VEXDREN-2710 file (C-alpha; in Angstrom, 1 decimal):
% VEXDREN-2710
k/r/px/py/pz
1/MET/-18.7/-2.2/2.9
2/GLN/-19.3/-4.2/0.1
3/SER/-17.7/-4.0/-3.3
4/PRO/-17.0/-6.5/-5.6
5/LYS/-14.0/-9.5/-5.0
6/VAL/-12.2/-11.3/-6.9
7/THR/-9.5/-14.3/-5.5
8/LEU/-6.9/-13.7/-7.2
9/PHE/-3.8/-16.2/-6.1
10/ASP/-5.9/-16.4/-3.0
11/VAL/-5.6/-13.4/-2.2
12/GLU/-9.4/-11.7/-2.1
13/VAL/-8.8/-8.4/-4.5
14/ASN/-11.9/-6.0/-4.7
15/ALA/-12.4/-5.3/-7.8
16/LEU/-12.9/-0.8/-7.9
17/THR/-11.7/2.5/-9.5
18/MET/-10.3/4.9/-8.4
19/ASP/-12.7/6.6/-7.4
20/GLY/-14.4/3.5/-6.3
21/THR/-11.9/3.8/-3.8
22/ILE/-11.8/6.8/-2.0
23/ASP/-15.4/6.9/-2.2
24/LEU/-15.7/3.4/0.3
25/ILE/-12.4/5.0/2.1
26/ASP/-15.1/8.0/2.5
27/GLU/-17.9/6.4/3.7
28/ALA/-16.2/4.0/6.2
29/ILE/-14.2/7.3/8.0
30/ARG/-18.7/9.3/7.9
31/ALA/-19.5/6.0/9.6
32/LYS/-16.7/5.8/12.3
33/ARG/-16.1/2.3/10.5
34/GLN/-12.3/1.5/10.8
35/VAL/-10.3/1.0/6.7
36/VAL/-7.0/-1.2/6.6
37/HIS/-6.1/-1.4/2.8
38/ASN/-3.3/-2.8/1.3
39/CYS/-2.4/-3.6/-2.2
40/ILE/-1.0/-6.1/-3.5
41/ASN/1.7/-6.5/-6.8
42/ALA/3.7/-9.2/-8.5
43/ASN/6.4/-9.2/-5.9
44/LYS/3.9/-9.6/-3.2
45/VAL/2.6/-12.7/-5.2
46/VAL/5.9/-14.0/-4.7
47/LEU/6.5/-12.9/-1.8
48/MET/3.1/-14.8/0.1
49/ASP/3.6/-17.7/-2.1
50/LYS/6.2/-18.1/0.6
51/ASN/4.6/-17.4/3.5
52/VAL/1.5/-18.2/4.9
53/ASP/1.6/-15.7/7.9
54/LEU/1.6/-12.2/4.9
55/ARG/-1.2/-14.1/2.7
56/LYS/-3.6/-13.9/6.0
57/SER/-2.4/-10.3/7.0
58/LEU/-3.1/-10.1/3.5
59/ASN/-6.4/-11.4/3.5
60/GLU/-7.6/-10.0/6.8
61/ALA/-7.4/-6.4/5.0
62/ASP/-10.4/-4.4/4.4
63/ILE/-10.2/-3.5/1.0
64/ILE/-7.3/-5.1/-1.3
65/SER/-6.2/-2.8/-4.7
66/ALA/-4.0/-3.7/-7.3
67/ASP/-1.4/-1.7/-7.3
68/GLY/1.0/-3.7/-10.8
69/GLN/-0.3/-3.6/-13.7
70/ALA/0.9/-7.2/-13.8
71/VAL/-2.1/-7.7/-11.6
72/VAL/-4.0/-6.3/-13.3
73/TRP/-3.0/-8.3/-17.2
74/ALA/-3.3/-11.4/-14.9
75/SER/-7.1/-10.6/-14.0
76/ARG/-7.2/-11.0/-17.2
77/LEU/-5.5/-13.5/-18.4
78/LEU/-7.5/-15.4/-15.6
79/LYS/-10.7/-14.4/-16.6
80/LYS/-11.1/-12.5/-13.3
81/PRO/-10.7/-8.6/-15.1
82/LEU/-10.3/-6.4/-12.5
83/PRO/-10.5/-2.8/-13.5
84/GLU/-7.8/-0.8/-13.2
85/ARG/-4.7/-0.1/-12.0
86/VAL/-4.8/1.6/-8.3
87/PRO/-2.1/2.6/-7.4
88/GLY/-0.9/2.6/-4.0
89/ILE/0.9/6.1/-4.2
90/ASP/-1.3/7.6/-6.4
91/LEU/-4.3/6.5/-3.7
92/MET/-2.4/8.7/-0.8
93/GLU/-2.0/11.1/-2.7
94/ASN/-6.2/10.9/-2.8
95/LEU/-6.4/10.8/0.4
96/MET/-4.5/13.1/1.4
97/ALA/-6.1/15.9/-0.2
98/LEU/-9.4/13.9/1.2
99/ALA/-8.5/14.4/4.5
100/ASN/-7.3/18.1/3.6
101/LYS/-11.4/18.9/2.5
102/GLN/-12.3/17.0/5.1
103/GLY/-10.5/18.0/7.8
104/TYR/-9.1/14.6/8.7
105/SER/-4.9/14.5/10.3
106/VAL/-2.5/11.6/9.5
107/PHE/0.1/10.2/10.8
108/LEU/3.5/9.3/8.8
109/PHE/5.4/6.4/9.9
110/GLY/8.4/5.0/7.6
111/ALA/11.4/5.8/6.0
112/LYS/14.3/7.2/7.1
113/GLU/14.3/10.7/9.4
114/VAL/15.4/12.9/6.6
115/VAL/12.8/11.7/4.2
116/VAL/9.5/11.0/6.6
117/LYS/10.4/14.9/7.7
118/ASN/9.8/15.8/3.9
119/VAL/7.5/14.4/3.0
120/ALA/5.4/16.0/6.0
121/ASP/7.5/19.1/5.2
122/HIS/5.6/18.6/2.0
123/TYR/2.2/17.6/2.6
124/SER/2.4/20.7/5.5
125/ARG/3.0/23.2/2.3
126/VAL/0.5/21.7/-0.3
127/PHE/-2.0/21.2/2.5
128/ASP/-3.5/23.2/5.9
129/ARG/0.2/22.8/8.0
130/LYS/-2.3/20.4/10.5
131/LEU/-3.2/18.2/7.7
132/VAL/0.4/16.0/9.5
133/ALA/-0.8/15.5/13.5
134/GLY/2.5/13.0/13.4
135/TYR/5.5/11.3/12.0
136/ARG/8.3/8.6/13.3
137/ASN/11.2/6.8/10.6
138/GLY/10.7/3.3/9.8
139/TYR/13.4/2.1/12.1
140/PHE/13.1/0.3/15.3
141/SER/12.8/-3.3/16.8
142/LYS/10.7/-5.1/18.5
143/GLU/10.3/-2.9/21.3
144/GLU/9.7/-0.3/20.9
145/GLU/6.7/-1.3/18.9
146/ASN/4.3/0.4/21.9
147/GLU/5.2/2.7/21.7
148/ILE/5.1/4.1/18.7
149/VAL/1.1/2.5/18.4
150/GLU/0.7/4.5/21.9
151/GLN/2.2/7.4/19.7
152/ILE/-0.1/7.3/17.3
153/ASN/-2.6/7.0/19.5
154/ARG/-1.7/10.5/21.4
155/SER/-1.5/12.6/17.5
156/ARG/-5.7/11.6/17.8
157/ALA/-4.3/11.0/13.6
158/SER/-7.7/10.0/11.8
159/MET/-5.5/8.5/8.7
160/LEU/-2.1/6.6/9.5
161/PHE/0.2/5.2/5.9
162/VAL/3.0/3.1/6.9
163/ALA/6.3/2.7/5.2
164/ILE/7.9/0.0/5.7
165/PRO/8.7/-3.2/3.8
166/SER/7.0/-6.2/3.2
167/PRO/5.8/-8.4/4.8
168/GLN/6.4/-6.1/8.2
169/LYS/4.3/-3.7/8.0
170/GLU/1.3/-6.2/7.3
171/TYR/2.1/-7.7/10.1
172/PHE/2.5/-4.6/11.9
173/ILE/-1.4/-2.7/10.6
174/ASN/-3.0/-6.1/11.0
175/HIS/-1.2/-7.0/15.1
176/TYR/-2.2/-3.3/16.1
177/ARG/-4.9/-2.7/14.1
178/GLU/-7.2/-3.4/17.9
179/SER/-4.4/-0.7/19.7
180/LEU/-5.6/1.3/17.1
181/LYS/-9.1/1.9/16.7
182/ASP/-10.0/5.7/16.4
183/VAL/-7.6/5.7/14.0
184/MET/-10.1/4.8/10.9
185/LEU/-7.5/4.1/7.8
186/LEU/-4.8/2.5/8.5
187/MET/-2.5/2.1/5.0
188/GLY/0.3/0.1/3.8
189/VAL/2.4/2.6/1.1
190/GLY/5.2/0.8/0.2
191/GLY/8.2/2.9/-0.6
192/SER/5.9/5.9/-2.0
193/PHE/7.3/8.3/0.7
194/ASP/10.4/7.8/-1.1
195/VAL/9.2/9.3/-4.4
196/ILE/6.3/12.0/-2.3
197/SER/10.1/13.1/-0.9
198/GLY/12.1/13.0/-3.9
199/LYS/14.5/10.0/-3.3
200/VAL/13.3/8.5/-5.6
201/LYS/12.2/9.7/-9.5
202/ARG/8.1/8.2/-10.8
203/ALA/8.5/6.7/-13.7
204/PRO/6.6/8.9/-17.0
205/ARG/3.5/8.2/-17.4
206/TRP/3.5/6.4/-20.4
207/MET/5.9/3.5/-18.9
208/GLN/2.9/3.8/-15.5
209/ASP/0.5/2.4/-18.3
210/ASN/2.1/0.2/-20.4
211/GLY/3.5/-2.3/-17.2
212/PHE/7.2/-0.7/-16.8
213/GLU/7.5/1.2/-13.8
214/TRP/9.3/-1.7/-12.3
215/LEU/12.2/-1.2/-15.2
216/PHE/12.6/2.8/-14.9
217/ARG/13.0/1.4/-10.2
218/LEU/15.6/-0.8/-11.6
219/ILE/18.0/1.9/-13.4
220/GLN/17.4/3.9/-11.0
221/GLU/18.3/1.4/-8.1
222/PRO/19.9/-1.7/-9.7
223/ARG/22.2/-2.8/-6.7
224/LYS/18.6/-2.8/-4.5
225/MET/16.6/-3.9/-7.5
226/TRP/17.5/-6.4/-9.5
227/LYS/16.8/-9.8/-7.5
228/ARG/12.9/-8.4/-7.3
229/TYR/12.2/-7.8/-10.3
230/LEU/14.3/-9.5/-12.7
231/ILE/14.4/-12.8/-11.2
232/GLY/10.8/-11.8/-8.8
233/ASN/9.2/-11.0/-12.6
234/LEU/10.2/-15.0/-14.1
235/GLU/8.6/-15.4/-10.5
236/PHE/5.8/-14.1/-11.2
237/LEU/5.3/-15.4/-14.8
238/PHE/5.2/-19.3/-13.7
239/LEU/2.4/-18.5/-10.1
240/LEU/0.4/-17.1/-13.6
241/ILE/1.0/-19.4/-15.6
242/LYS/0.2/-22.1/-12.6
243/ASN/-3.0/-20.3/-11.5
244/LYS/-3.7/-20.4/-14.8
245/PHE/-2.7/-24.3/-16.1
246/ASN/-3.3/-25.3/-12.5
247/VAL/-0.1/-26.6/-12.5
248/GLY/0.7/-28.9/-9.9
249/SER/-2.8/-28.1/-8.1
END
């Protein structure tokens, strides 16, 4: 599995378009090679700067995409340009269509019970009702993890989408990928289930394209998101300056 990569913030990011990412995943699944996909955005850059284990889990993924526009802009400033943003939610939607076309089944893991059920119902309406092989909410204890892995394996799903917070989702995927060896794609999708279920609205296209999706989310959930976006964005800017000018290195 070869594709061009650039190193940003000590993470190797695949320099691929959306179509290129889908093609790479499709090629791997057809060849029965398991793929772990993860995304990087400004918030995750800040998290992994403080968390070596998260950075390690990210770097052990097979494909890493730039989910956030800020990362794409940063890549250009750092003279390591990425071709475009590959939003996790859009990639998931495209992979759902691919799964339906190729006859793969999927397992949805994460979010609240009502949310993940709504997502499963949505895809069962839009595509073949057999597309969703199973689902499970994202509230669990450490002791329940093996049971969840068994549930996923019993579903015989080809794709697993994990919508639990970082760094838990990266740890879970990285730790259990070998136990889920028959699942050909394991992908972290963050808050995508909330958007697909209708719980959270997505920003208009012009805001997405101009890097203001975070602002739209902040306006919707200020108490939940203010620290992540207001403080986190400043921390990301500091890390970008540090990388650009080798400050503190």
